[in-house]
N, C-alpha and C positions, 0 to 999 in steps of 0.2 A: 504494500500500500504506500503510495506516494502522496504527500500533501504539499502543494505549492503555497507558500506564504505570499500574500499581497498586502502591502501596507504603505500608506502615504505619510505616516507620522512616526516620530521617534518615541519609542516607549520607554518609560522608566523601568527600573529593575523590577519593581513590584508588578507593574503592568505586564511585563514580559513573562514573569513567572506565572501570572494568571493566564496568559494566552497559551503558554506551554502546557499548563494543566488542562486547559480547554481542549487542546489538540489530543492530549493523552486520553482524556475521557471519551472523546469522539472515536479514537482508534479502538478502544475497548468495546464501545457500544456498536460500532460498525462491524467489527469482527464477529460479535455475537449475532448480529442481524444477518450477516452473510451466511453464517453457518446454519442458523435456524430456518432460513428461507431458501436454502440450497442454491443461492445465487452464485456461489463461488465455483461451480462445476467447471472444470478445465483450467482453473487458476487457484490451485490449492494453497499457494503461498501468498495470495492476495496481491501480488506484484502487478497484476493487470489493472488494478483500480487506482485511479488518479483523482485527486480532489483539489479544489481551489479553496484556500482558506483566506477570507477577507478579514484580516486581523482586526482592523479598526471597528468593524461591525460584529465581530465574533460570529461570522456566518461561513459555513462550509457547504460547497455545492459540488456536484459531480463535474469533473473537468472534461472538456471535449477531447482531451488527450487520452481518455480511457478508450481502448480499442473495442470494436464490435466483436462479438455480440454482448460483451460485458457491460458496455455503456447502456444499451437498450434494456437489457435485463434488469439492471439496477434502477434505471430511470422509471421503468414500469412499476417498481415497488417502492420508490422513493417516498411516496406519501405515507406508506406504512412505517417507514423508519422515522419520519418526522412526528408520527402520532405516538411513538413509544415514549 
Protein backbone atom coordinates (compact mmCIF):
# COMPACT_ATOMS: atom_id res chain seq x y z
CA UNK A 1 0.00 0.00 0.00
CA UNK A 2 1.38 3.36 -1.01
CA UNK A 3 0.14 6.66 0.32
CA UNK A 4 1.17 9.88 -1.43
CA UNK A 5 1.21 12.88 0.87
CA UNK A 6 -0.04 16.21 -0.54
CA UNK A 7 0.32 19.35 1.57
CA UNK A 8 0.58 23.08 0.97
CA UNK A 9 1.43 24.04 4.54
CA UNK A 10 4.33 23.59 6.88
CA UNK A 11 3.24 21.43 9.80
CA UNK A 12 4.42 21.78 13.36
CA UNK A 13 5.95 18.75 15.02
CA UNK A 14 2.71 18.06 16.88
CA UNK A 15 0.60 18.40 13.71
CA UNK A 16 2.97 16.11 11.83
CA UNK A 17 2.73 13.48 14.58
CA UNK A 18 -1.05 13.76 14.37
CA UNK A 19 -1.04 13.31 10.56
CA UNK A 20 1.30 10.33 10.80
CA UNK A 21 -1.04 8.71 13.31
CA UNK A 22 -3.97 9.42 11.00
CA UNK A 23 -2.18 7.61 8.15
CA UNK A 24 -1.26 4.70 10.43
CA UNK A 25 -4.89 4.34 11.55
CA UNK A 26 -6.03 4.49 7.91
CA UNK A 27 -3.59 1.73 6.91
CA UNK A 28 -4.90 -0.55 9.66
CA UNK A 29 -8.53 0.12 8.83
CA UNK A 30 -7.96 -0.25 5.05
CA UNK A 31 -6.07 -3.53 5.49
CA UNK A 32 -8.93 -4.98 7.54
CA UNK A 33 -11.43 -3.69 4.97
CA UNK A 34 -9.58 -5.22 2.01
CA UNK A 35 -9.34 -8.59 3.75
CA UNK A 36 -12.98 -8.63 4.92
CA UNK A 37 -14.31 -7.71 1.50
CA UNK A 38 -11.91 -9.89 -0.52
CA UNK A 39 -10.88 -6.87 -2.58
CA UNK A 40 -7.21 -7.78 -2.37
CA UNK A 41 -7.51 -10.82 -4.68
CA UNK A 42 -4.39 -10.92 -6.83
CA UNK A 43 -2.59 -8.36 -4.70
CA UNK A 44 -1.84 -10.18 -1.47
CA UNK A 45 0.78 -7.70 -0.24
CA UNK A 46 -1.53 -4.69 -0.94
CA UNK A 47 1.21 -3.01 -3.03
CA UNK A 48 -1.32 -2.54 -5.85
CA UNK A 49 -3.27 0.00 -3.84
CA UNK A 50 -2.25 3.65 -4.01
CA UNK A 51 -3.91 6.46 -2.10
CA UNK A 52 -3.61 10.24 -2.08
CA UNK A 53 -3.49 11.79 1.38
CA UNK A 54 -4.47 15.45 1.44
CA UNK A 55 -2.74 16.21 4.68
CA UNK A 56 -4.19 19.68 5.27
CA UNK A 57 -7.75 18.30 5.14
CA UNK A 58 -6.93 14.88 6.63
CA UNK A 59 -8.60 13.30 3.61
CA UNK A 60 -7.50 10.11 1.87
CA UNK A 61 -8.81 9.07 -1.54
CA UNK A 62 -8.04 6.25 -3.97
CA UNK A 63 -5.30 7.41 -6.31
CA UNK A 64 -5.66 7.18 -10.07
CA UNK A 65 -2.23 5.49 -9.88
CA UNK A 66 -3.96 2.36 -8.57
CA UNK A 67 -3.95 -0.11 -11.48
CA UNK A 68 -7.04 -1.81 -12.83
CA UNK A 69 -8.92 -3.90 -11.80
CA UNK A 70 -7.89 -2.97 -8.25
CA UNK A 71 -8.96 0.65 -8.69
CA UNK A 72 -12.48 -0.22 -9.90
CA UNK A 73 -12.99 -2.99 -7.36
CA UNK A 74 -12.10 -0.71 -4.47
CA UNK A 75 -13.95 2.28 -5.93
CA UNK A 76 -17.14 0.20 -6.10
CA UNK A 77 -16.93 -0.54 -2.36
CA UNK A 78 -15.41 2.76 -1.20
CA UNK A 79 -18.75 3.92 0.23
CA UNK A 80 -18.72 0.87 2.52
CA UNK A 81 -15.27 1.78 3.82
CA UNK A 82 -16.34 5.32 4.60
CA UNK A 83 -19.41 4.02 6.43
CA UNK A 84 -17.30 1.96 8.87
